[in-house]
C-alpha positions, 0 to 999 in steps of 0.5 A: 500499499502506497503512502498516499492510499495510507493517508487516504484511509487514514483520513477517511477513518478519522472523518468517519469517526467524527461523523463529519462534525467539527469541534471548531467554528468554522471561520464563516461563523466566527464573530459577534452576530446580533438582530435588529428585532426589537425583542433581540436588540440587546441579545448577542451571539458570539461564536469563538473558535471553541466557545459559544456565548449567548449574550442575554441583555444587560451586559450579561451572557452565558459562555459554553464549550462547543462540542461539535459543529455539523453541516447537517444540510449542504443545500440550504446551509443548515448547520447544527451545534452541539454545546455544553454548560460547566455542569456538563448539560448539553443543548443543541442549536440548529440554524441556516447560515446564508453566505450571500448575505452572511445571515444566520436564521434559527431553525425555530425562528424563521423571521428572525435574522442575525447579522455579524457586527 
């Protein structure tokens, strides 16, 4: 078996073991995101390489360790983020990232658009 074949098999094994999920935030999602919707003006999403911070208003927020980020549907760029608090409780967030407009729209809030600061 050639070195190239071994490398290809190793990459396949690693990718399969991860289930296609990343442990680090993709470049296009990094940064602070906010919404102009009146109910969410003081809210913020902040994606760092391995941390998700949810700003809950009045300069308060909660930071979570990102467990994985998965591109669920390449066609509509649906992402699923698994994250955990310090107690180990896990949560899931699903959204569509629209690269043309650099917008995030959550699966459960279709009319609410988040844009990068």
